[in-house]
C-alpha positions in Angstrom: 106.9 46.3 154.7 105.2 43.7 152.4 107.6 42.4 149.8 105.1 40.1 148.1 102.5 41.1 145.5 100.0 38.8 143.8 97.8 39.9 140.8 94.6 38.9 142.7 95.5 41.3 145.5 96.0 44.5 143.4 93.6 46.8 141.6 93.0 46.5 137.9 93.4 49.6 135.7 91.0 49.2 132.8 91.9 51.0 129.6 90.2 51.3 126.2 92.6 48.7 124.8 93.1 46.3 127.7 94.0 46.1 131.4 97.0 46.6 133.7 97.8 45.3 137.2 100.7 47.2 138.9 102.2 44.6 141.2 105.3 46.5 142.5 105.2 50.3 143.0 107.0 52.9 145.0 103.7 53.8 146.7 103.0 50.3 148.0 106.5 48.8 148.3 109.0 51.7 148.5 110.6 50.4 145.3 112.5 52.7 142.9 111.2 50.5 140.1 107.8 49.4 139.2 106.5 46.1 137.7 103.1 45.2 136.2 101.3 42.8 134.0 99.6 44.3 131.0 97.0 42.7 128.7 96.4 44.2 125.2 93.2 42.8 123.8 93.0 41.3 120.3 93.0 43.9 117.6 93.8 46.7 120.0 96.7 49.2 120.4 97.8 51.7 123.0 98.5 55.1 121.8 101.8 56.7 120.7 103.5 58.0 123.9 106.7 58.3 125.8 108.0 58.4 129.4 110.2 61.5 130.0 111.8 60.1 133.1 111.8 56.3 132.9 113.2 53.5 130.9 110.7 50.8 130.1 111.4 47.1 129.7 108.8 44.8 128.3 108.8 40.9 128.3 106.2 39.1 126.2 104.5 36.3 128.3 102.1 35.2 125.6 100.3 36.4 122.5 101.6 38.1 119.3 101.9 41.7 118.3 104.1 44.5 117.3 105.9 47.4 119.1 106.9 50.6 117.4 109.9 52.1 119.1 110.8 55.4 117.6 109.7 56.6 114.2 109.4 53.7 111.7 110.9 51.0 113.9 108.1 48.5 114.1 109.1 45.1 115.6 107.1 41.9 115.6 106.9 40.3 119.1 105.9 37.0 120.5 106.4 34.8 123.6 109.9 35.1 125.2 110.8 38.4 123.4 112.0 41.4 125.5 112.2 45.0 124.6 114.0 48.1 126.0 112.4 51.5 125.4 114.9 54.2 126.5 113.8 57.3 128.4 111.9 59.8 126.2 111.5 57.5 123.1 108.0 57.4 121.7 106.4 54.0 121.3 103.2 52.0 121.0 102.1 48.4 121.0 99.6 46.5 118.9 98.0 43.1 119.4 98.1 41.4 116.0 96.9 38.0 117.2 93.6 36.4 118.2 94.4 36.1 122.0 95.3 38.7 124.6 98.9 40.0 124.3 100.2 39.4 127.8 103.2 41.6 128.8 105.3 42.0 131.9 106.3 45.7 132.1 108.9 47.4 134.2 109.7 51.1 134.6 113.0 52.3 136.1 112.6 54.6 137.9 108.9 53.8 138.6 106.3 56.4 138.2 104.6 56.1 134.8 102.2 53.4 136.1 100.6 56.1 138.3 99.0 57.8 135.3 97.8 55.7 132.4 98.6 57.2 128.9 94.9 57.8 128.5 92.9 60.2 130.6 89.8 58.0 130.9 90.1 54.7 132.7 88.4 52.7 135.4 90.0 51.3 138.5 88.5 47.9 139.5 89.3 47.1 143.2 91.2 44.0 144.0 88.8 41.0 144.4 86.1 42.6 142.3 85.0 41.0 139.0 86.7 42.3 135.9 84.8 42.5 132.7 86.6 43.2 129.5 85.0 43.4 126.0 86.2 43.4 122.5 84.4 44.7 119.4 84.3 43.5 115.9 83.8 46.1 113.2 81.7 45.2 110.2 83.7 45.5 106.9 82.9 48.6 104.9 81.5 48.3 101.4 84.0 49.2 98.7 
């Protein structure tokens, strides 16, 4: 069994708001936990969702943003911050900065990484070029 994973050797899950690379999974490593690196692009958010069977732990590697954990509990986050999201608690994340919000995400037990919160996403095979785009909306006239 291979105990080592490197981000360059795993597929990228491209989402409307960023990208995830699942480094350690039950499927590939027989682990009961999963670990991934997630990038939330500037100005983007992932939708309000929960995980019915897993705790989630998030560690902020770089960037700035906010997490909402449960109703009305919005928390500003930055490098070095960590968050615990208990089983079943609804949450979302927002990148409030100008650079990608880079997160280390762990699920215990693993499993939620197998299905992104969004239905539509693209899988980019390991080693293939990854292209991510952002958009800037024109201000509306008032």
